[in-house]
Every structure is written in structure tokens, then in C-alpha cells.
C-alpha positions as CSV (number, residue, x, y, z in Angstrom):
1,M,0.0,0.0,0.0
2,P,2.0,3.0,-1.2
3,T,-0.1,5.7,0.5
4,S,0.4,4.2,4.0
5,R,4.0,5.3,4.4
6,P,3.2,9.1,4.0
7,L,0.1,8.7,6.2
8,A,2.2,6.9,8.9
9,R,4.8,9.6,8.7
10,S,2.1,12.3,9.0
11,I,0.6,10.6,12.1
12,A,4.0,10.4,13.7
13,V,4.7,14.0,13.0
14,L,1.3,15.0,14.4
15,A,2.0,13.0,17.6
16,V,5.5,14.5,18.1
17,S,4.2,18.0,17.3
18,W,1.5,17.6,19.9
19,A,4.1,16.3,22.4
20,L,6.0,19.6,21.9
21,V,2.8,21.6,22.5
22,L,2.4,19.7,25.8
23,V,6.1,20.4,26.7
24,W,5.3,24.1,26.0
25,F,2.3,24.0,28.4
26,V,4.2,22.1,31.1
27,S,7.3,24.3,31.0
28,N,5.4,27.6,31.4
29,A,5.2,29.4,34.7
30,G,1.6,28.3,35.0
31,I,-1.2,26.4,33.2
32,D,-4.6,28.0,33.0
33,Y,-8.0,26.3,32.8
34,L,-8.3,26.8,29.0
35,E,-4.8,25.4,28.3
36,M,-5.7,22.4,30.5
37,L,-8.8,21.7,28.5
38,V,-6.9,22.1,25.2
39,A,-4.2,19.8,26.5
40,L,-6.8,17.2,27.6
41,A,-8.9,17.3,24.4
42,G,-5.9,17.4,22.1
43,T,-4.2,14.5,23.8
44,V,-7.4,12.4,23.7
45,V,-7.7,13.1,19.9
46,V,-4.1,12.3,19.2
47,L,-4.1,9.2,21.4
48,A,-7.2,7.9,19.7
49,G,-5.6,8.4,16.3
50,M,-2.3,6.8,17.4
51,L,-4.1,3.8,18.9
52,A,-6.3,3.4,15.8
53,S,-3.2,3.6,13.6
54,G,-1.3,1.1,15.7
55,I,-4.3,-1.4,15.7
56,T,-4.9,-1.1,11.9
57,G,-1.1,-1.5,11.2
58,L,-0.5,2.0,9.7
59,I,2.3,2.5,12.2
60,P,4.2,-0.1,14.2
61,R,2.5,-0.9,17.4
62,R,5.7,-0.4,19.3
63,G,6.1,3.1,18.1
64,S,2.4,3.8,18.7
65,L,2.7,2.6,22.3
66,L,5.9,4.6,22.9
67,L,4.4,7.8,21.6
68,C,1.1,7.2,23.5
69,G,3.1,6.6,26.7
70,A,5.0,9.9,26.2
71,L,1.8,11.8,25.5
72,L,0.1,10.3,28.6
73,L,3.2,11.2,30.7
74,L,3.1,14.8,29.5
75,L,-0.7,15.1,30.0
76,T,-0.2,13.7,33.6
77,A,2.5,16.3,34.2
78,A,0.2,19.1,32.9
79,A,-2.7,17.9,35.1
80,T,-0.4,17.6,38.1
81,I,0.9,21.1,37.6
82,F,-2.6,22.5,37.1
83,G,-3.9,20.7,40.2
84,R,-1.0,21.5,42.5
85,A,-1.0,25.2,42.2
86,Q,1.7,25.6,39.5
87,S,4.8,24.2,41.2
88,P,8.1,25.9,40.3
89,S,10.0,22.7,41.0
90,N,9.0,21.4,37.6
91,P,12.3,20.6,35.8
92,L,11.1,21.8,32.3
93,F,10.0,25.1,33.8
94,R,13.4,25.4,35.5
95,L,15.2,24.7,32.2
96,R,13.1,27.3,30.4
97,F,13.8,29.8,33.2
98,A,17.6,29.1,33.1
99,L,17.6,29.6,29.3
100,S,15.6,32.9,29.7
101,Q,17.4,34.3,32.7
102,P,19.9,36.4,30.7
103,A,17.1,38.1,28.7
104,L,15.1,38.7,31.9
105,A,18.1,40.1,33.7
106,D,18.7,42.5,30.8
107,R,15.1,43.7,31.2
108,V,15.6,44.2,35.0
109,A,18.8,46.2,34.3
110,A,16.9,48.6,32.0
111,R,15.7,50.6,35.1
112,A,14.4,53.5,33.0
113,E,11.7,51.4,31.5
114,P,8.3,51.9,33.1
115,S,5.8,49.2,33.6
116,I,4.8,47.6,30.3
117,T,1.3,46.4,29.6
118,Q,1.9,45.0,26.0
119,S,2.6,41.4,25.7
120,Q,6.1,40.5,24.4
121,W,8.6,37.7,24.3
122,I,11.4,37.9,26.9
123,G,13.7,35.0,26.5
124,L,11.5,31.9,26.1
125,F,8.6,33.4,28.0
126,H,5.6,35.2,26.5
127,V,5.2,38.0,29.1
128,T,1.8,39.6,29.1
129,R,2.8,42.4,31.5
130,V,5.9,43.8,33.2
131,E,5.3,45.7,36.5
132,R,7.9,47.7,38.4
133,I,7.2,48.2,42.1
134,G,10.1,49.9,43.8
135,N,13.1,47.6,43.2
136,E,10.9,44.7,42.3
137,V,10.2,43.7,38.7
138,R,7.3,41.3,37.9
139,F,7.1,39.5,34.7
140,I,3.5,38.2,34.5
141,T,3.4,35.3,32.0
142,G,-0.4,34.8,32.1
143,M,-3.2,33.1,33.8
144,C,-2.8,29.9,35.9
145,G,-5.5,27.8,37.4
146,V,-8.9,29.3,36.8
147,V,-8.5,33.0,37.5
148,D,-5.1,33.4,39.1
149,Q,-1.9,34.7,37.5
150,C,1.6,33.4,37.4
151,G,5.0,34.7,36.4
152,L,8.5,35.6,37.5
153,V,9.7,38.2,40.0
154,F,13.1,39.7,40.5
155,R,13.6,41.1,44.0
156,P,17.1,42.3,45.1
157,V,16.3,41.4,48.7
158,P,14.3,38.4,49.8
159,P,10.7,39.1,50.8
160,I,10.0,39.3,54.5
161,R,6.5,38.1,53.9
162,A,4.5,37.8,50.8
163,R,1.4,39.9,50.1
164,S,-1.8,38.3,51.4
165,K,-2.8,36.5,48.2
166,E,0.5,35.7,46.6
167,R,3.0,33.0,46.9
168,L,6.7,33.6,46.0
169,R,9.0,30.6,45.7
170,N,12.7,31.1,45.2
171,L,14.1,29.9,41.9
172,S,17.7,31.2,42.1
173,G,19.4,34.2,43.7
174,S,17.0,37.1,43.5
175,W,14.5,35.3,41.2
176,Y,11.1,34.0,42.4
177,H,8.2,32.1,40.9
178,L,5.0,34.1,41.4
179,Y,1.6,32.5,42.0
180,D,-0.9,35.4,42.6
181,V,-4.3,34.4,43.7
182,F,-7.3,36.4,42.5
């Protein structure tokens, strides 16, 4: 069957592409409700396609099971992060932060810049808002949970205590993960 090889390749590319989307969700500062629904629905669709392709013989069962396992693992990670209030101990988030830290530090060093309300890319993070409060710089990356917001905070001195509805967890040095409850 000459058309099965391109179809099998397309199915594999789709599954790997979806795995990269899930890595993107999992490595962000937080996962919001809509992203979690998209992750769940998209993974169910891709898993169904992968399993059907494996059963019908379009792709090898071993490859189908391997990709399905990876997708389930990533979906489980996304659900865990969503359910456990966006833990900054996530290794994929920490890697993304480490790769973005020089760009974030450059933005902190540009002290003349006021707070910014336009979304922009800073390093590997899509930042929806930058807030300057005294010496503190907050990089809000978006919503997390249902109505909360997450992001990164640079504080030259450690917080004595967090504001009433926010949680700051140290990432490295003067950098913190922000979980701000609505």
C-alpha cells in the first residue's frame, strides 16, 4: 500500500508536534484552565488516532505505544501542575527559566523602562505584563489555574513576607516564581 507510508509519517509528525505543545504548556510558569482543557482534548484526539493507527497497522505498534506513553506522561504532568498550584520545582520550567534568565536580567537592568502592559517575548517566556514596584520587577506570563496569574519576580532582597494572596518561591538568587491568587 504506497499511501500508507506518508500517512504513517504524518501521524508520527502529528504526535511528536502535539508532544512539543504539551512540553510548552508544562514548561510555562503556570497552566490556565483553557490550556488544560486544550491539553486534555488534544491529547485524547491524538491518542485515539495513534491507537487506531497502531491497531490497523498503519504505524508499528511499538512506536504507537511509545508515543502514546510519552503523551500520557506529559498530560499527567500538565494535570499535576494545574492541580498542584503551579509548582516551580518542575524541571522543564526550571530549564526554560535558566535559558531565559539572561534576557530577563537585561530587562531588569533597564531601570528607566516603566511598567509595560503590552505582551512580548522575553527569553522563552511570553510575558503579558511587566510591572515595576520599587526595586521589584514582575514578569506576568499569564493566567494559571482558573482566575489566578503566574509569572517571575526579580527582588534584590528576599521578601520578609508575601502579600496576602500571593506566593513567591525562590528559583535562584533574587529570582522567584509568582503565584498570585485572584
